[in-house]
N, C-alpha and C positions, 0 to 999 in steps of 0.2 A: 504493500500500500504506500502511495506517495505521501511524503511529509509536507503538508501545506506550510508555506512561508518559513521553512526551516524548523518547524515545531515537530516534536515527536508525535507519532500517530496516537490517537486516543483508543485504548484497547481495554477499557473497563468491561468486565464480564457482563454486567447488566446491559451495557450498551450493545454489545455484540448480539444479545438476545433480541433486541429491538431492530437494529439496523444491520442488514446483511453485510455491508462493507465496513462495519465497525464505527462509522461516523454518520451523523445525520445527512440526509439528502437535502442540501440547501438549494432552494429554487430562486431565492433572491435575498441579497444581503446589502444593507446600508447601515450607516451609523445609527439610524433611528429605528429600523425595523428589520425583521428576519422572517422569511417564509420557508417553512420546512414541508417536505412531502411526508406526511405522517404514515407510518406503517400501521397495519391492523393489530388489534389485540392489546393495545396499551392505552391506559387512561391519559388524557391530556394533563389533568391534575389529580392527585390522589392524596389520601390521608398519610400521615407519617408512617414510614416503614413500607409503603406500597410503591413500587417503581412507577414513575410517571414520565411522560414526555418532557414536561417542564424540568424535572430533575435531571434527566439525561442530557437535554440540550444545555442547561446551565452548567453541568459538569464539563461538557465538551467545550463550551466557550471559555471556561476557566483555564483550560490548557493553553489557550491562545492569549491569555492576559498575564500581566506581571504577577509574580508570586504575591499572594496576600490581597490582591485586588478583588473587591467585591464584584459580583456579576448580577445585574438587574435584568429580569425577564418578565415583562408584563404579558398578561393573557386576556386580550380583549374579546376573544370568542373561543369556542370549543368545537371539537368533533367527538362523536360517540366512540367508545372503545373499539368496536369492530369496523369502524369506517376508516378509509384511507384518504389521502389527498392533501391539498394545500391548506396549511394553517398558519396564521399570522401571529407573530410575537413582536412585542415592542421592547426597545432597549433602554428607555428612560421614561420618567414619569410624565413629562410633557407630551411625548409621543403617545403614551398610553391614553392620556386625556383626549388628545385630538383624534386618535383612531376610534376611541369609544364614541366620540361625538359623531363620527362618520357612520358608525353602526346604528346609533340611535336615530339619526336623521335618514337612515336607509339610503345612504349614498355609496355604500359598498355593495358591489354586485357579486353574487356567488352563483356559479352554475355547477350542478352535480350530474354525474352519470350514474345510472342505476340499471341493473338487470333484474327484472321482476318475473314472477311466475305468471303464465297465462298471456293471452293476447289482449293488450290494452286497446280500447276503442273509446272515442274516435282517435285519429292519429295525432291530433293536437287538442289541448283543452286546458281547463282550469279546474282544480279541486278546491272546494271551499267547504270547510267544516268548522266545528267547534270542538276543542280538545281540553283536557285537563290532565295534570300529573296525578297519578294514583298515589294516595298517601302511603308513606312508609315503604314503598317499593320503587326501584328505578324503572318505572314503566309509565306509559301514558295511554289515554284512550279517547275515543270520540264520545261526546256527550251532546244532549240537546242544547239548543241556543239559550234556553232559559235556565240552564243549570247554574247554580251560584258560583261555580269555579270555572265556567266556560270561558275559553279564550279563542278568538278567531284565528283560524289557520288557513292560509291561502298559498297555493303554489300553482305554477304553470308548467306544462310539460309538452314535449313532442316526442313521438316515436321515431327513433333513428333506424332500427332494424327489428324484425321479428323472425324467429326461427325456433324449431324444436320446442314449441310451447312456451317460449320465453319472449319477453319484450325488452328491448334496450331503449331506455328513456334518457332524454336530456331534461333536466329540471331546474327551474329557478324558483327560489323561495321568495315570497313577498313578506311573510312573517317568519319568525324563528322559534318555533315551539319545540319543546323537548321531544326528540324522536319523530319529528313532524313527518318527514318523507316516509319513514318506515310505517308509521301508524296510518297515514292517509292511504298509502298503497295497499296495506294489508286489509283495511276496512272495505276495500273494493274487490277483494278476492285476489289481489296481486302482491303478495308479500315479496320483499326483496330476497333474492336467492341467498341462502345461508342464514337468514334471520329467524332462527328457531324461536326466539322470544315472541315473535309475532306470527307464528304459524307456518313458516316456510317448510317445504318438504324436501327441497334440493339443497345440497351442501356445495361449498366451493372453497378451495384453498386448503392450507394445512389445517388438519383437525387436531383438537386437543381434548384430553379427558374432561377439562372444565370448559363447557360451551361458551363461557364469557370471553375466552381467548380465541375463539374461532372467527375468522373474517366473514364479512358479508359483501355482496356485490354492490356496494354504494361507495362512490368515490367523489371527493370534492375536486372537480376537474379544473375549474377556472375561478380566479379571484381578481377582482378589479377594484382598485382603491387609489387614493392620492397619498403620496409620500407626506407624512404629517408635518414636515418642516419645510420642504421645498415646494409642495403641492404639485409635484410632477405626477402625471398619471402612470400608474404601475399596473401592468397586465400580466398575470401569472397563469400558466397552464401546467398542471401536474401530470407527469407520465403515469400511466396505469401500472399497477403492480402485476408482476408476471403471472400470478395465479389466475388472472382473468382468462388466460388461454384455455383453462379447463372448461369454460362455459359451453363450448361446442367445437368438436373437432371439425365439423363441416364448415364452420364459420371462421376458422382460424386464418385463412388468407386475408380477409378484411380486418379481423381483429388484430392480427399481428402488426399492422401499420401503426397501431396506437399503443403498443406495449413498449414501455421504456423510452418513448419519444414524446415530444411536446407538440407535434402538429395536431391540429383539430380537424373536424370534418369540413368546416368552411362553407357548407351550403345551408342556406336558410336558417341562420341562427335565430334564437328567440330574441325578439325586440325587448328592450328594457321595459319594466313595468311602469305604468302610470300608477303611482303609489296611492293607495286608499288612505283615508285619515283614520279609519277604525283600527284599533290596536287589539 
């Protein structure tokens, strides 16, 4: 493994468990922000003693800092444990505040790729539901609009491909509820492949005795934001993890174009939302 900037490679055992090359896959790095291609099976943040992406990335950054220097890593958003793809961290408090403001004003655009069970119809559409987090368990559900804990959940999707009883979707979230894509898809009979928690029958990727560590076919594909200090537009595309090749042998020629590379489809992308005022 190459040694970046003359530094010794970071070979922490816990990091090797999360990152195949032993170091985080950095998609974008500036003084203010850092974007990582998150692997499946690891929490973004966890309680003390539980390995997390924040802990691993902070430890890695410490190897590139002067001895004894503190490493700040802000977490303005998260991805679920089994989800892969682009996740944004901030490097100082002012950047955290400004990125948080971009999220709150819905000026950050996120696109996801998901493979779900069944044939989704129509080929483009909007899913609008009301959701709530189930108390005392890490799970969410659809509820009636008049439920006291109901929160509006809205996404748009388009079908990229369908094959072997599966649908490949590109999804943009208008709202950001807990497990939103997973719950809304499953409630329509289209659970994300590998998502045992919401009723999926098909598995994908490396399996683990503890199902919490098993991946699902949901990937944070694109992230569009402004650098919090220079206000330069930043456009990130996260390569797919290699285990997506398992989804269909017959579909591998097309799928292979998007494994480990950053080129997108390029045809008929979803137009940005006209943001609703309801939260």
